[in-house]
LOFIVEX-782923 format. One record per atom (N, C-alpha, C): z negated, y negated, x. Coordinates in steps of 0.2 Angstrom, whole numbers, plus 5000, padded with zeros to 4 digits. Layout:
N
ZYX/...
//
This chain:
459
463249464974/463749454969/463949524965/463949524959/464149584955/464849604957/464849674959/465449704961/466049694956/465849694950/466449694945/466749624945/466349574946/466549504946/467049494952/466849524958/467149524964/467849554963/467849614960/468449654959/468949614955/468749574950/469149534945/469449474949/469049444953/469349394957/469849414962/469749474965/470249504969/470949514965/470849544960/471449564955/471849504953/471449444951/471849384949/472149354955/471849354961/472149324967/472849364969/472749424968/473349474970/473949454965/473749444959/474249434954/474649364955/474249314957/474549254958/475049254964/474849294969/475249304975/475949334974/475849384969/476449424967/476949374963/476649334959/477049284955/477449234960/477049214965/477349164970/477949204973/477849264975/478349304979/478949304975/478849334969/479449344965/479849274963/479449224962/479749154961/480149134966/479949144973/480349124978/480949164979/480949234977/481549274977/482049254972/481749234966/482249204960/482549144962/482249094966/482549034968/483049054973/482949094978/483449114983/484049144980/483949184975/484549214971/484949164968/484649114964/484949064960/485349024965/485049004971/485448964976/486048994979/485949064980/486549104983/487149104978/486949114971/487449114966/487849044965/487448994965/487748924965/488248914971/487948934977/488348924983/489048964982/488949024980/489549064979/490049034974/489849014969/490248984964/490548924967/490248874970/490548814973/491048834978/490948884982/491448904987/492048934984/491948974979/492549004975/492948954972/492648914967/492948864963/493248804967/492848784972/493048724976/493448734982/493448794984/493848804991/494348864990/494048914988/494448974988/495048974983/494848954977/495348954972/495948904973/495748834975/496248794976/496748814982/496448844987/496848864993/497348924991/497048974987/497449024984/497949004980/497848954976/498348924971/498848894975/498748854980/499248824984/499648874988/499348924991/499748974995/500149014990/499849034985/500149084980/500649054975/500748984976/501148954971/500848924965/500148934965/499748904959/499948924952/499948994951/500149014945/499748994939/500048954935/499648934929/499748984923/499448964918/499549004912/500249014909/500648964911/501348974909/501749004915/501449024920/501849054926/502249014930/502048944930/502448894934/501948844937/502148824943/501748774946/501948704943/501448674941/501648604938/501048554940/500848554946/500448504948/500748434947/500448384943/500748324942/500448274948/500848224949/500748174954/500448114951/499848094953/499548034950/499647974955/500047924953/500147864957/499647814957/499147814962/498647774962/498747704965/499347694968/499547634971/499847584966/500047604960/500247554956/499747544950/499647474949/499247454943/499547464937/499447524934/499847534927/499247534922/499247484917/498747484912/498747544907/499347574907/499447634902/499347704906/499247704912/499147764916/498547804914/498647874914/498047914913/497647914919/496947934918/496547934923/496348014924/496148024930/495948094932/495148104930/495048144925/494348144922/494048214925/493448204928/493148264930/492748304925/492748374925/492348404920/491648394920/491448374914/490648354914/490448344906/489848364905/489548354898/489748404894/489448404888/489548454883/490248454880/490548394880/491248384877/491748424881/491648444887/492048484891/491948554891/491548584887/491348654887/491948704886/492448674882/493048724881/493448724887/493348674892/493748674898/493448704904/492748714904/492448734910/492648804912/492848844908/492948914910/493648924913/494048864913/494748874915/494748854923/495148894927/495148884934/495848874936/496348884932/497048884935/497348814933/497848794938/498148734937/498748734932/498848684928/499348674923/499148664916/499548684911/499348674904/498948724902/498448704897/498048754894/497948724887/497748774882/497648754875/497048784873/496648744869/496048774866/496048754859/495448764855/495448744848/495548674847/495448624852/495548554851/496248534852/496648574856/497348554858/497548574865/498048544867/498348554874/498048504879/497948524885/497748484890/497948514897/497948464902/498248484908/497648484914/497648534918/497148534923/497448534930/497148494934/497448484941/497048534946/497348534952/497048584957/496348564959/496148504958/495448474960/494948484954/495248514949/494748534943/494748474938/495048414939/495048364935/495648374929/495548334924/496148334919/496348264917/496948254915/497148184913/496848164906/496648104906/496348074900/496548004899/496547984892/496647904890/497147874893/497747894893/498347864895/498947904896/499547884899/500147914900/500147944907/500548004907/500648034914/501248074914/501648064919/502248104920/502048174923/502348224920/502248294923/502948324922/503148344928/503848374929/504348334926/504348274927/504848224925/504748204917/504248224914/504148214907/503548174906/503548114902/502948074901/502548104895/501948114896/501548134890/500948084889/500648084884/500048044882/499448084881/498848064884/498248104883/497748054880/497348084875/496848044872/496248044877/495648014874/495047994878/494748064880/494848114877/494548184878/495048224882/495648204884/496048234888/496548284885/496648274878/497048314874/497748284873/498248314873/498948294872/499048264865/499348204865/499448164859/500248174857/500348174850/500948174847/501048114842/501648104840/501748044835/501647984838/501447934834/501447864837/500747854840/500847824846/500247804850/500247734852/499747694850/499647624852/499347614858/499647564862/499347534868/499347464867/498747434866/498847364864/499247344858/499747304859/500147284853/500747334853/500847374858/501447414858/501347484856/501847514853/501847584850/502347624854/502147684855/502547734859/502547794855/503147834854/503247894850/503247954855/502848004853/502848064857/503048124852/503548164854/503748214850/503248274849/503448324845/502948374843/502748414850/503248414855/503048454861/502648404866/502548344864/502148294868/502548254872/503248264872/503648224877/503748154873/503848104878/503948034875/504648024873/504747994868/505447984865/505547904865/505947874870/506047804871/506447784865/506847824862/507347804857/506947784850/506347804849/506047784843/505647724844/505847674839/505547604839/505147594833/504547584833/504147564827/504347494824/504647484819/504847424816/504247374815/504247314817/503647274816/503847214811/503447194807/503547134802/502947094803/503047024803/502546974803/502446944796/501946964792/501846924786/501446864788/501746804784/501446744785/501246714778/500646674778/500446644771/500346574773/500646534769/500546464769/500046434764/499846364766/499546324761/498746334759/498546394762/497846414760/497346374765/496746404765/496446454761/496346434754/496346484749/496246474742/495846524739/495746524733/495346564729/495546634729/496146654731/496346724731/496446754738/496246714743/496346734750/495946794752/495246794750/494846844752/495046914749/495346914743/495646974740/496146994744/496646954747/497146974751/496847004758/496346974761/496046994767/495747064766/495447074760/495147144758/495747194759/496347184757/496847224757/497147234764/497147184768/497347184775/496847224779/496247214778/495747254782/495747324780/495847344774/495847414771/496447454774/496947414776/497547454778/497647434786/497147404789/497247394796/497847354798/498047304793/498647264794/498447194796/498847164800/498747094802/499247044799/499046984798/499446934795/499246864799/499746814798/499646744801/499546704795/499046664795/498846614790/498946544792/499446504790/499646434791/499246394786/498646374788/498246334783/498246264783/498146234778/498046164777/497346144779/497246094783/496646074785/496146044779/496446014774/496045994769/495746044764/496046104765/495846164761/495246204765/495246194771/494746234775/494046224773/493846164772/493146154771/492946184764/493446194760/493246224753/493146294754/493446324759/493446404759/493246414767/492746394769/492546404777/492446474779/492346514774/492246584776/492846624778/493446594775/494046634775/494346634782/494346574786/494646584793/494146624797/493546624796/493046664800/493246744799/493346764793/493546834792/494146844794/494646804794/495346814796/495246834804/494946804808/494846824815/494446884815/493946904811/493546964812/494047024811/494547024806/494947074805/495547084809/495647034814/496247034818/496846994816/496746954811/497246904809/497346844813/497846804812/497846744816/497846684812/497546634815/497446574811/497946524814/498346494809/498846444811/498746374807/499046324809/499046264806/499646244802/499546214796/500146194792/500046114791/499746084796/499546014795/498946004791/498745944790/498145924786/498245924779/498845894776/498945884769/499645894767/500045934771/500745954770/501145884770/501045844774/501445784775/502145804779/502645774777/503345784780/503245754787/503245794792/503145764799/503645714802/504245724800/504745674802/504745614799/504345604794/504245534791/503745494794/503345524798/502745484801/502845484809/502445434812/502545434819/502145484823/502245494829/501945554833/501245554833/500945484833/500245484833/499945514827/500245494821/500045524815/500145604815/500645624818/500845694818/500245734822/500045704827/499545734832/498845734828/498745684824/498145684820/498145734814/498745744811/498745794806/498545864809/498745874815/498545944818/497845944821/497645884824/497045884827/496445884822/496545854816/496045854811/496045924808/496545964808/496546034805/496146074810/496346064816/495946104822/495246094821/495046034820/494346014820/493946054814/494346054809/494046084803/494046164804/494546194807/494546264809/493946284814/493846234819/493346244824/492646244820/492546204816/491946194812/491846264808/492346284805/492346344801/492246414804/492646424810/492646484813/492546484821/492546424823/492446414830/493046414835/493646414831/494246414835/494746374832/495146344836/495746304834/496346344832/496846324829/497446364827/497846374833/498046434834/498446454840/499246444839/499446434833/500146424831/500146374825/500846354824/500846304819/501546314815/501546284809/502146284805/502246214802/502846184802/502946124800/503046124792/502746084788/502846074781/503546074780/503846104775/504546104773/504946134779/504646164784/505046184790/505346134794/505146074793/505446014796/505145994802/505446004808/505145984814/505645974819/505445944825/505945934831/505545944837/505945934843/505645944849/505045894851/505045834849/504545794850/503945814846/504045834840/503445864836/503145924839/503545974842/503246034845/502846014851/503145964855/502745954861/502145904860/502145864855/501545824853/501045874850/501145914846/500645964844/500446014849/500946034853/500746074859/500546144857/500946174852/500846244849/501546274848/501646334848/502246364846/502246354838/502846344836/503046334829/503446394826/503346404820/503646464817/503946444810/504546464809/504846464803/504846534800/505446554797/505446624794/506146644793/506146714793/506846744792/506946774785/506346784781/506346804774/505946764770/506246714766/505946674761/505846704755/505246724753/505246764746/505246714740/505246654741/505246604736/504746614731/504146644733/503646664728/503346604724/503346544728/503146484724/503546464718/504146484718/504646474713/504646534708/504546594710/504546654705/503946654701/503346644705/502646654701/502646714697/502846764700/502846834696/502746884701/502246924700/502046974705/502547024706/502947054701/503447104702/504047074705/504247014704/504746974707/504646964714/503946944716/503746934723/503847004727/503647054723/503647124727/504347144728/504747134723/505547144724/505847104730/505647044730/505846994735/505747024742/505147054743/504947084750/505347154751/505147194746/505447264747/506147274747/506547224744/507247224743/507547174748/507147144752/507347094756/507547114763/507747074768/507847094775/507247114779/507147174780/506547194783/506747224790/507247194793/507447204800/506847204805/506747244809/506247244814/506247174818/505647144817/505547074820/505647014815/505647034809/505646984803/505046954802/505046884800/504446844799/504546824791/504046844787/504046844780/503646784778/503946744773/503546684771/503246694764/502646684763/502346694756/501746634756/501346634751/500846584750/500246614747/499646614750/499046644747/498746604742/498946544741/498646504735/498846524728/499346564728/499646594721/499446664720/499146674714/498846734712/499446794712/499946774709/500546834709/500746854716/500746804721/500946824728/500446864731/499846854730/499246894732/499346964729/499446964722/499447034719/500047074722/500647044723/501247074726/501047104733/500747064737/500547084744/500147144744/499647144739/499147194739/499547264737/500047254733/500447314732/500947334737/501247284740/501747314745/501547324752/500947294754/500647304761/500547384762/500247424758/500147494760/500847524759/501247504755/501947534755/502347524761/502347464764/502647454770/502447494776/501747504776/501447544781/501647614780/501647644774/501847714773/502547724775/503047674774/503747674776/503747674784/503247664788/503247664795/503247594798/503147544794/503147474797/502447464800/502447414805/501847394808/501747324806/501247294803/501147234801/500747194806/501047144809/500647104814/500647034813/500346994818/500346924818/500946904822/501146834821/501746814825/501546814832/500946804834/500846814842/500846884844/500646924840/500647004842/501347024842/501746994837/502447014838/502846984844/502646924846/502946894852/502746944858/502046954858/501846994864/502147064864/502247094859/502547164859/503247164861/503647104859/504347094861/504347064868/503847054871/503747024878/504046954878/503846914874/503946844873/503346804875/503446754880/502946704882/503046644878/502646634872/502846584868/502746514871/503246474869/503346404871/503246354866/503246294867/503146244862/503846234859/504046274855/504746274852/504646304845/505246314842/505246344835/505546414835/505146464832/505446534832/505546554824/506046584823/506246604816/506246674815/506446714820/506346784820/506346814827/506246884827/506246914834/506646974833/507246964830/507747014829/508047034836/508347094837/508647114843/509247074844/509647064838/510247024839/510146954841/509546924840/509346864842/509246864850/508846914852/508746924859/509346934863/509846974860/510446984863/510846924864/510846874860/511146814861/510746764865/510246784868/509846744872/509546684869/509346684863/509146624859/508446624857/507946664861/507246664860/506946644866/506646584866/506246554871/505746594874/505646604881/505146634884/505246714884/505746734883/505846814883/505846834890/505446884891/505346914898/505646974900/506047004895/506447064896/506047124893/506347184893/506147244889/505547264893/505047304890/504447334893/504547404893/504347434898/504347514899/503647534897/503547604898/502847634896/502347614901/502547594907/502047574912/501847494912/502147464907/501947394905/502347344910/502847364913/503247324917/503847294914/504147244916/504647214912/505347224916/505847234913/506547234916/506747164916/506647124922/506847054922/507547044922/507947094923/508747084923/508947074916/508447094911/508647084904/508347024901/508046984905/507746914903/508246864900/508146834895/508546784892/508146734889/508446674887/508046624885/507746574890/507446524888/507146474893/506446474892/506046484898/505346494897/505046424901/505446374901/505146314904/504646284900/504546294894/504046264890/504146194888/504746174888/504846104886/505146094880/505246154876/505546154870/506246144870/506646154875/507346134876/507746204875/507446254873/507846314873/508246324867/508746364868/509246374862/508946424857/508646394851/508346434847/508746444840/508846504839/509246524833/508846514826/509246504821/508946504814/508946564811/509246614814/509346684811/510046694809/510446644809/511146654807/511646654813/511346634819/511846644825/512446594824/513046624824/513646574823/513846564816/513346594811/513546584804/513946634801/514146684805/514546734803/514146794800/513446794801/513046854799/513346914802/513446924808/513746974811/513447044810/512847044808/512547104806/512447154812/512447124818/512347174824/511647204824/511147184820/510547214820/510447254814/511047264810/511047304805/510747274798/510847204798/510547164793/511047114791/510947084785/511247024783/510746964784/511046914786/510646854786/510546824780/509946814777/509846794770/509346734770/509246694775/508846634775/509146574772/509746574770/510046524767/510346474772/510346494779/510546444784/511246444785/511546384787/512246384789/512346384796/512946384798/513146384805/512946324809/512746274806/512446214810/511746204810/511446254807/510646254807/510346224801/510846204796/510546164791/510546204784/510146194780/510046224774/510546204769/510946254766/511546234762/511346194756/510746204753/510646164747/510146104748/510046094755/509646034757/508946044755/508646094752/507946104750/507546144755/506946134756/506446174760/506046214755/506246274754/505946314749/505246344751/504746304753/504146334755/503646324750/503746304744/503246294739/503046224739/503446174742/503146114742/503746064740/503546004738/504045954736/504345924742/504945884741/505345854746/505245784747/504645754744/504545684745/504045674749/503745724753/503245714758/502545724755/502545734749/501845754746/501845824744/501245854744/501145924743/501145934735/501545984733/501645994726/501446074725/500946084721/500746154720/500946174714/501446144711/501646164704/502246214705/502446224711/503046274712/503746244711/503746174709/504446144708/504646124715/505346134716/505646114723/506046054722/505946004726/506445944726/506845944732/507445914732/507845904738/507545864743/507645894749/507345854755/507945814757/507845744758/508345694759/508745714766/508445744771/508845754777/508845834777/509545854777/509545934776/509645964783/509445934788/509445964795/508845994797/508846044801/508246064805/508346064812/507846034816/507846034823/507446094826/507746144829/507446204832/507246194839/507246134841/506946114848/507446124853/508046134852/508546134857/509046074857/508846024853/509245964853/509845964848/509846024844/510346024839/510046024832/510446014827/510246014820/510646064816/
//
């Protein structure tokens, strides 16, 4: 064999052996480095922090205690450092509060940080977002809202006022325009629909559900329920439910009696919670967008109010499109009646609800009230009032209490109700006539029986 070829082969083999040798050395070095990092970060630093008092960046030991024994739906979780989203946190090794370009966050001794919930640290409740950064301002958990100050501390005195917008007699030709506005503003409303109108606008109920609104029943054709027998009452609502199921796959979850005229037997027959209203805009009578707007913005907007309007009237929809973003800008949260009930910790019964005012809660007149709710999602049962039996026998207020309009909730009662639960003028101003037939003309006629049964056996 040629000596030059032999020497080349020897040189190549020697080079390969050197490469293998240095590769092994490199792997050993990397392994040693990783082991040292693991020992330092996982063992030495936590022990030193514990022994030395765990000096944080603020010079104070603030290791928070996570209660893993209590099922708290709002509690923060301990999130381990992982992924590219945690690159700003990786270099931090001390326990306590830290701040980077994204905000403030809290590191525990085990290297985890709190995320996606509330956590008590040194006796103060804080909220952390999904990336572990402290939140300020309003924070929503389900239907409830909690306020956190600029320093991140929870302020239980701040209550975000809620309003329940409700629209009757639709769906109609203007309903989709109203839904556009609600969706754009992330606002919800309840639509009490007539079954006879659903087939003409089948896409409306489907979209209502898609954007978080609630579908309710206002009977089939606006018949005065107290003038027909209970079998006919049941049919009014079952036929409407069937139309809704065909349109959107879901029956109505709540109901409203035409003319606001119902009683315990009707509530139990229909087997749904019934709702009246605390603010009647009389939009059916005004038929003017500016007047409708003023009726809402200058009306009683006490936290827990239920507002009555009609989406079959163009001026009403025009007014709503104007005031919805303005109400939100003023700090109100626009919710469905069921969302309102859930936020106020009310287990809805087969009864009649007029408002969710604090003054009404204080009088014990809201059926199914379970007490106040804390940040951990638990109820104060000692504050429970009302009757949750579900038989419709609870004492339900019409918003006027004893008729004196005591204003304990900071508002005047303006629903036209007297101390015996009857309407002073005998008319049901919901945009319909009082002879049992539905009148879209906006003219109101006197209803022959001026009493309203709220499901408590009184009128």
